[in-house]
N, C-alpha and C positions, 0 to 999 in steps of 0.2 A: 414843536410840531407844525408851526406856521410855514416854515421853509423846509420842504423835504428835498433830499438829494436822491430820491428814488421815485418812480412812477407809482401812482395809486391805481390799481387795476379794478376792474368791475367784478361783480360776483361770479359771473360765469367763468371768467378766466381763472379766478382763485379756486373755484370748485374743481375745475378740470385739472389744474396743477396739483392740488393736494390729493385728489383721488389717484393720480398716476404716480406721483413722486414721494408722497409721505405716507398715506394710508394704504392698507392692504386687506384683502379678504372681505369679510362681511362689513367691516367699517367703511371700506371704499364703496361698497355697493349701496349701503344705507345713507351715506353722506350725499346730500343734494343741496340745491339752491335754497330750499325752504329753511335749512338750518342757519342761514345767514341773513335771509331777507324775508320779511321786512324787519323783524326783530331777531337778533341772533340768540340762539338757544345756549344757555350757559353750559349744559352738558356737552354739546358738540364742540364748543370753543375750548373747553377744558380738555377734551379728548385730543383735539388738534394740537394744543400746546404740549401735552404729554408725549404725543407721537413725535413732535419736532425735537423735544429734548432727548427722546430715545434714539432718534436718528443721528443727532449731533454728538451726544455725550455717552450713549449706551446705557443710560439710566432707565430701567424698565418701568412701565406705568404702575405695576403692582408694588414697586418699592416706595412709591409716594405715600402709601397707606400704612407703612410700618411705623409704630410708635415706640420711641425709646423708653420702655417701661422701667421705671425706677421704683424703689420701695417707698420713697417719700411722696409719690404721686397718688393722691386719693382719687378713687373712681376713674381709672384710666380708660374705661369704656366711653366716658364722656368726651375724650380727646380724639377718638377715632374718626369722628365725622369731619372735624376741621383740620386734621393732620395733612391729608393729601392736598387740600386747598392751600395751606400755608407752604407746603413743600414746593408745589408748582409755582406759587407766587415768588418765593425766594429765588428759585432757579431761573425764572423768567426775568426777574430783576437783575440777575447777574448776566444773562445772555443778551437781552434786548439792547443794551448800550452799544454792542457791536453792530446792531442793525440800525443805529442812529435813532433809537426810541428811548428817551430818558425819563419819561413820566408814566411808567406803568404802575397801575394801582390795583387794589383789590376789587374795585367796581368793574374793572375790565374782565374779571373772572366770574364774579357773582351776578352782576347785572350789566352785561356788555351792551354797548350801543353800536348801531350799524356802521356809521362812518369811522368811528374809532377802531372797531374791529377790522374793517377793511384796510385801514391804514397800517395797523400792526401786522396783519397777514401779508400785505404787500411788501412791507419791510423784510419780513422773514423770507418771503419768496425771492426778493432781490438778493438777500444774503446767501440763500441756497444756490441761486444761479452763479453768484460769484465764487462760492465754495466749489461748485462743480467745475468751473473754468480753471480755478487754481489747481484742483486735483488733476485735471487733464494735463496742465502744464508740468506739474510735478512728475506725472507718469511719463511724459515725453522726455523730460530731463533724465529720469532714471533709465529709460531705454537708450538715450544718447550716451549716458555714462557707461552702460553695458557695452554698447557698440565701440566706444572709445577704448574701453578696457580690452575688448577683443582685438581692436586694431593695434593697441600697444603690445599685446602678446604676439601678434603677427609681425610687427616691426622688430621686436626683440629677436624672434626666430630668424627673420631675414637678415638682421645685423649679425647674428651669430654665424649664419651661413656665409655672409659676405666676408666676415673675419676669417673663417676657415679658407675661403677661396683666395683671399689676399695672402694668407700664410702659405698656401700652396703655390701661388704665383711668385711670391718674393723669396721663398726658401728654395735653394738649389740642391738637388739630390747629391749625395757624396760621390756617386759614380760619375756624375757630370761636372764636378767641381773643377777638375783639371782642364776639361774642354772649355768651360766657361772662362777660366783664367787665360787660356790661350786666345780665345776670341776677344777678350777685353784687351790683351796686349796687342793683338793684331789690329783691333779697332783704333787704339791709341796711336800705333805706328802709321796706320792709314790716315788718320786725322792730321798728324804732323806732315806726312808726305803730301797730302792734298793742300795743306796750307802753303808748303814750299812751292808746289806747282802753281797755285793761285798767284803767289808773288811773282814767279817767273812769267806767267801769262800776262800779268799786269805790266811787268817791265817791257816785254815784247810788244804789247799793245801800245805802250807809250812810244817806243822806238818807231813802230810802224806809223803812228800818227805824226811823229816828227818828220820821217821820210816822206810821207804824203804831203806834208806842208812844204817841204823843200821842193818836191816835184812840181807842186802847184806854182811855187814861186818861179822855178826855172821855165815852166811852160808859159807863164805870164811874160817872162823876159824874152823868150823865143818869139812869142807873138808880137811883142813890142819891136823886136829886131826886124821881123818880117814887115811890120808896118813901116818901120824906118826905111827898109830897103825899097818898098813900094814908093814911099815918098821921094827917095833919092832918084829912083827911075823917072818919076814924074818930073823932078827937078832937072834931070839930065835931058829929058825930051824938051822941056821948056828952054833949057840953056842951048840946046842944039839950034832951036829956032832963033835964039838971040845971039848966036855966035858972031863976033865982029870979024872984020877982015884981017886984023893984025895977027900974025902967026905966033908972036910971043905970048900974047894973052891967051891964045888958043892952047899953046903948049902948057902954059901955067895952069890953065883950067883942066886940061887933060891929065896933068900930073896930079893935080888935087883930086880929080875924080878917080884916078887909078889908086891913089893912096886910100881914098875912102872905100873903094871897092875891095882893096886888099884888107883893110881893117874889117870890112863887113864879112869877107870870106873867112878871115881868121876867127871872127866872132862866131860865124856860122859853124866853122869847124869845131871850135871850142864847145859850142852848144851841142853839136852832134855827138862829140865825144862824151860830153856831160850826159846827154840823153841816153847814150849806150850804157854808160855807167849806171844811170838811173834805172834803165830797163833791166840790167843785170841785178841791180838791187831789188827791183820789184819782183823779178823771177825768184830771187832768194827769199823775198818776203812771202810770195805765194807758197813756196815750198815750206817755209816756216809756218804759214797759215794752215797748210795741210797737216803738218805735224801738230800744230796747236789744236786743229779740229779733232785729231785723234785723241790728243790729251783731253780736249773738252768732252768728247764722248766718254772717255774713261772717267772724267770728273762727274759727268751726268750719271753714270752708273754708280759712282761713289755717292753722289747726291741722292739718288733714288734709295740706295741702301741706308744712307743717313736719314733720309725722310722716313723710311720704314722704321728705323730705330727710334726716330723722333716720335712717330705715331705710336709706337709701343710705349715710349716714355710718357706721351700725352695721355694714352689710355690708362697707364699706371697712375699718372697724376689725377686723372678724372676719377679713377677708382678710389684713390686716396682721398680726393675731395668728397666723393660720395660717402666714403667711409667716415670721414670727419663730420659730414653733414648728418649721416645716420647716428654717429656718436652724440652729436649735439641734440638731435631729435630724441635719442634714447635718454640722454640726461634730462632733457625737458620732460619727457614722458615719465621718467623715473621720479622727477620732482613732483609732477602732477600725481603720479601713483602714490608717492609718499604722502602728499597732501590728502589725496582721497583715502589712503589707509588711515591717516590721522583722523580725518573726518568720520570715516567708518568706525574706527576704534572709539572715537568720542561718542558716535551715535550708538555703538554697541554698549559702551559704558552707561550712556543715558538709558538705553533700553533695559540693561541689566538692573540699573538703579530703579527704573520705573517698575520693572518686573518684581524686584525685591520689595519695593514700596507696595505694589499691588498685592504681592503675596502677604506682606505684613498686614496691609489693610484687609485682605481677604481673611487672614487668620484672626485679626482683631474683630472683623465683622462676624466670622463664624463663632468666635468666643462670645462676642456681644449677643449674637443670635442664641447661642446656648444659654448665656445668662438671662436673656430675655425669655427664652423658653422656660428656664428654671423659675424666673419671676412669674411667668404666666402660670406655670404649674402651681407655684405657691399661691398666686392670686386666685386660681381656680379652686385650690383647696380652701383658701380663705372664703371664697365665694360660697363654696359648698357649706363651710361652717356657718357663714353668715346666713345662708339660705335655711340651714337647719335651725339656727337661732331665730331667724325670722318666722319660721314655721312654729317654733315653740312659742315665740312672742305672740304670733297670730292666734295659736291655740289658747294661750293665757288671755289674750285680748277677747277671744270669743267667750271664754269662761267668765271674764270680767263683765262682758256685755250681758251674758245670761244672768250673772249675779245682779248687775245693775238693773236689768229688766225686771228680775224678781223683786229687788228692792223697790223699784219704781211701783210695781204692782202693790207691794205691801204698803208703801207710802200713800199710794192712791186710795187704798182701802182705809188706812188710818186717817187720811185727810177727809175721806167721806164720813168716817165715824166722827171725826172732830167737827166736821161741818154740821153733822146731825146734832151732836152735843151742843155746838155753838148755837144752832137754831133753837134747840129746846131751851138752852140757857137764856138766849135772848128773848124767847117768848115768855119764859118764867119771870125774867127780869122786867119785861114790859108789864106783865100782870102784877108783879110786886110793886112796881112804880105806880101803876093805876090804883092798887089797894092803898098804898101810902098816901097818894093824892086824895083818894076818897076819905081815908081816915083823917087826913090833915084837914080836909074841908069840914068833916064832921066835928073835929076838935075846935075848929074856928067857930063853927056855928054854936057849939056848946059854950065856948068862951063868950061869945057875943050874948047869948042868952043869959049867961051868968052875970055878965056885966050889966045887963038891963035890969036884972033883979036886984 
């Protein structure tokens, strides 16, 4: 008790708590601070303990005074005064270790002390607060369990509805089976044709890219030739200014320049022809691009239809995933439900066993009460017989007392008579002794006289 794990409250707090949470009726009205301060009253403390035991265990206060009357108990009335004290003491000894009070004694019931009583009542108050909190938590968990069971039932219903919807979506009616097969065949044919068109479009795009690369190379060559022609013209203008007087050299130079001009013209002609060919090819490519654009629009339509079908497939997959998820949740909830059912069955079995035990205990108790009542009746009969015998004995005793008193009176009279006789005898004996003495003295005198003669 030197190191408590609970606060020790003052008298006012304890009185208000026990009046509101433990006592009721007239007991709560009459219970006040003077019952605990300055010296606790044993009757009030015992009443508090009995009410606490009744609140926690359901053991009624009047049951503490019941004596298990047996035939070999002599004078069972003598045990009635101490029975409820010992009953409260034994049950408080069993209960208070849960409140961290391990040294409860009989003095705490018969002659309670103030600080000691306040400590024990504070420990019980702390335990009752803890019990109230635990009961609230248990009630919350029970409410949560009920809500979880309701949710489980709602989930099972929703899963069943989802299964029915999935079956309705996945199953095709027999009147639409032929149309569905036709649509599936058309879809597969459309997929193969779109794949072929995609391959053709890719090949045409590759050829177009090659032709564009060739056109770019030819344009670069043409630009280079134009640059070379400009350079040659500049060289011609420079050479004209540097022409020498000799006609042979001039002729040779002119021939060279003519040959270069011819070669340039021929290359320009070739490039023009090549350019025309390339333009024709580009025109054909644009025409093919228009056709490809038409094919691309068709492919876009196909792609939109494919995307729509993919969306339907994705929705179906999502529904399947939700269905699997719901199935997993349903399995999990079924496992929880099985666990809860097991726990509930175990609890019901325990409750049934407890009810059976309580019924047996009740029957045994009723049988014991009947036996006790029978014993009580026998004891009452014995008491009546003993009372009759006691009355007879008291009558005989009174008669004996009367006889004794009469004998005492006779004895007193006889003693008085004997006393009178004794007094007369003693007086006569005294006179006789005196006479003997006088006679003896006379004889002595005569003997002396005779001796003198």
